[in-house]
matplotlib code that plots the C-alpha trace (Angstrom):
import matplotlib.pyplot as plt

x = [0.0, 1.4, 1.8, -0.8, -3.4, -2.5, -2.9, -6.3, -7.4, -6.3, -8.1, -11.3, -11.1, -10.6, -13.6, -15.7, -14.7, -14.8, -17.2, -20.3, -18.8, -19.6, -23.3, -23.7, -22.3, -23.1, -26.9, -26.6, -24.3, -26.9, -29.6, -27.5, -26.9, -30.6, -29.6, -32.4, -31.9, -35.6, -39.0, -40.4, -43.9, -44.2, -47.2, -47.2, -46.5, -44.0, -40.3, -38.2, -35.9, -33.2, -30.6, -27.4, -24.8, -26.9, -28.2, -26.6, -27.3, -27.9, -28.4, -31.1, -33.5, -33.1, -34.0, -37.0, -38.3, -38.2, -39.8, -42.6, -43.3, -43.5, -45.6, -42.9, -41.6, -38.1, -36.0, -32.9, -30.0, -28.2, -24.7, -24.7, -21.8, -23.8, -27.0, -25.5, -24.4, -27.8, -30.6, -33.2, -32.7, -33.6, -36.8, -37.5, -37.1, -39.6, -42.0, -42.1, -43.4, -40.2, -38.3, -34.9, -32.8, -29.3, -26.2, -23.3, -21.9, -18.5, -18.4, -15.9, -15.5, -17.0, -14.1, -11.8, -14.0, -14.3, -17.9, -17.9, -16.7, -19.3, -22.2, -21.0, -20.8, -24.3, -25.8, -24.4, -25.8, -29.2, -29.6, -28.7, -31.1, -34.0, -33.5, -33.5, -36.3, -38.5, -38.8, -37.7, -34.8, -35.0, -33.1, -29.3, -27.2, -23.4, -21.1, -20.2, -22.7, -20.0, -20.6, -18.1, -19.0, -18.6, -20.2, -23.3, -23.7, -23.4, -26.0, -28.4, -27.9, -28.7, -32.0, -31.3, -32.6, -29.8, -30.8, -28.9, -30.2, -31.0, -30.3, -27.9, -26.9, -23.2, -23.7, -20.8, -18.3, -16.3, -17.2, -20.9, -23.2, -26.9, -27.6, -25.5, -27.0, -30.6, -29.9, -28.2, -30.8, -33.9, -33.2, -34.1, -36.2, -39.2, -41.6, -39.9, -36.6, -34.7, -32.9, -29.8, -28.7, -26.8, -28.0, -24.6, -20.9, -19.1, -17.7, -17.8, -16.7, -17.0, -20.4, -21.7, -25.0, -25.4, -25.5, -27.8, -30.3, -30.0, -30.8, -33.7, -36.4, -35.6, -35.6, -39.0, -40.4, -39.1, -40.6, -44.0, -43.9, -43.7, -46.5, -44.1, -44.0, -41.5, -42.8, -41.3, -39.4, -41.7, -41.6, -41.2]
y = [0.0, 3.4, 6.1, 8.2, 5.4, 4.7, 8.4, 8.6, 5.5, 7.0, 10.3, 8.4, 6.5, 9.7, 11.3, 8.3, 8.3, 12.0, 13.4, 12.9, 15.2, 18.2, 17.6, 20.1, 23.0, 22.0, 21.3, 19.6, 17.0, 16.3, 16.0, 13.6, 11.4, 11.6, 13.1, 14.9, 18.6, 19.7, 18.3, 18.5, 17.6, 20.0, 22.1, 25.8, 26.9, 24.2, 24.4, 21.9, 22.9, 20.4, 20.3, 18.4, 17.1, 16.9, 16.2, 18.9, 19.6, 23.4, 23.8, 21.2, 22.2, 25.9, 25.0, 22.9, 25.8, 28.1, 25.6, 25.0, 28.8, 29.1, 25.8, 24.7, 21.1, 20.0, 17.0, 16.3, 14.3, 12.9, 11.8, 8.4, 9.2, 12.1, 10.0, 7.4, 10.2, 11.9, 9.5, 11.5, 14.4, 12.2, 11.1, 14.8, 15.7, 12.9, 13.8, 17.3, 16.1, 16.2, 13.5, 12.0, 10.6, 9.4, 11.5, 9.3, 7.6, 9.2, 12.4, 11.5, 12.5, 9.7, 10.1, 8.5, 5.6, 2.2, 1.2, -1.5, 1.0, 3.5, 1.1, -0.2, 3.3, 4.1, 0.9, 1.6, 5.1, 3.9, 1.4, 4.0, 6.6, 4.2, 2.8, 6.3, 7.8, 4.9, 6.1, 4.2, 5.8, 6.0, 9.1, 9.6, 12.8, 12.3, 14.4, 17.6, 16.6, 14.6, 11.4, 9.1, 7.1, 3.8, 5.1, 6.3, 2.9, 1.2, 3.5, 2.8, -0.9, -0.5, 1.2, 4.6, 7.7, 10.3, 13.8, 17.0, 20.6, 23.5, 26.4, 26.6, 29.1, 28.2, 28.5, 26.1, 28.8, 30.8, 34.0, 33.4, 35.8, 35.6, 38.0, 36.2, 32.8, 34.1, 35.9, 32.9, 30.3, 32.3, 35.1, 33.1, 30.4, 29.1, 26.2, 22.9, 24.0, 21.9, 24.3, 23.2, 24.5, 22.9, 22.6, 21.5, 22.7, 19.3, 19.4, 23.1, 26.5, 26.6, 27.9, 28.1, 26.8, 30.0, 32.0, 29.5, 29.8, 33.6, 33.5, 31.1, 33.5, 35.8, 32.8, 31.6, 35.1, 35.6, 32.3, 33.2, 36.6, 34.8, 32.4, 29.5, 27.0, 24.4, 20.8, 17.3, 15.8, 13.6, 9.9, 7.6]
z = [0.0, -1.0, 1.6, -0.2, -0.1, 3.6, 4.4, 2.7, 4.6, 7.9, 7.1, 6.2, 9.5, 11.4, 9.8, 10.5, 14.1, 14.9, 12.3, 14.4, 17.0, 14.7, 15.2, 18.1, 16.0, 12.4, 12.1, 8.7, 10.3, 13.0, 10.3, 8.2, 11.2, 12.4, 15.7, 17.5, 18.0, 18.0, 18.6, 15.1, 16.1, 19.0, 19.6, 18.6, 22.1, 23.2, 23.9, 25.9, 28.7, 29.5, 32.3, 32.2, 34.8, 37.9, 40.4, 42.4, 46.1, 45.6, 41.9, 41.3, 44.2, 43.1, 39.5, 40.7, 42.7, 39.8, 37.4, 39.9, 40.2, 36.4, 36.0, 33.6, 32.9, 32.1, 31.3, 33.4, 31.8, 34.9, 35.7, 37.4, 39.7, 41.1, 41.2, 43.5, 45.9, 45.9, 44.9, 46.9, 44.6, 41.6, 43.3, 44.0, 40.3, 39.3, 42.1, 40.8, 37.5, 35.5, 33.5, 34.2, 31.4, 30.7, 30.4, 31.6, 34.7, 34.4, 32.5, 29.7, 26.0, 23.9, 21.3, 24.0, 24.8, 23.1, 22.4, 25.1, 27.7, 26.6, 26.9, 30.2, 31.5, 30.2, 31.6, 35.0, 34.9, 33.6, 36.4, 39.0, 37.6, 37.2, 40.8, 42.2, 40.2, 39.5, 35.9, 32.7, 30.9, 27.2, 26.0, 25.9, 25.6, 25.6, 27.7, 25.8, 23.2, 21.4, 19.6, 18.0, 14.9, 16.7, 19.9, 18.0, 16.4, 19.8, 21.3, 18.5, 18.8, 22.5, 21.6, 23.3, 21.5, 21.0, 22.0, 21.4, 21.5, 19.2, 21.7, 24.6, 27.2, 27.3, 31.1, 31.8, 30.6, 33.1, 31.3, 31.3, 33.1, 33.8, 31.0, 28.5, 29.4, 29.1, 25.9, 24.2, 25.2, 24.6, 22.1, 19.1, 20.8, 18.8, 19.1, 19.0, 20.3, 22.8, 25.2, 27.1, 30.5, 33.4, 37.1, 38.3, 38.2, 38.6, 35.1, 34.3, 35.7, 39.5, 40.7, 37.1, 38.4, 40.4, 37.2, 35.5, 38.4, 38.2, 34.5, 34.7, 35.8, 32.8, 30.5, 31.7, 31.5, 28.0, 26.8, 28.4, 26.7, 23.4, 24.2, 24.8, 27.7, 28.5, 28.4, 28.7, 25.8, 23.8, 24.4, 21.4]

ax = plt.figure().add_subplot(projection="3d")
ax.plot(x, y, z, "-o")
ax.set_aspect("equal")
plt.show()
């Protein structure tokens, strides 16, 4: 095999492995791979708030209080290693009428995981979430929103629905402020959008959840002003 042919083969393999990771920032990639960024059959007044990385002892209860005041529903993609430390918070999320779904057990970049390790991690988290919340887990969102080619195939074989987002607050960033979070996640929000926020700071800037909680009332008010209300992600 010539060096040129070998190089082409290596490049193709790299694209097949890492190409799906572009889905969070390049919508056509998500569409080509059939990755869910929006609820296409949403009602005219529905958006879908989602929170990643919890449960968190301060962030999650604060978010739940604000959602209750606004009569809004949300879906929480949970980290298993946090669930086993705080199972009562998972039960609290469910009791408040929200949904809990699968994020990970250990928060690791999928590009660095073999499919077997990825599924073992997911199964461990799924079991912990279902035991704590008493609710079946069906949806999966990877850490950082990053899929690998082999990981995506493994997830689909397992039967988990892959969910990304169409709007996010970038609330995990050290430079984020309540105003920047609210503007980013709600400025262009429209019916069917899946909105991403974080109710925990385990894997992001320290105390980032504080800024998210400060932004959430404005986000909910802005959505209401547009005739939009946050509902649970659709079940298949």
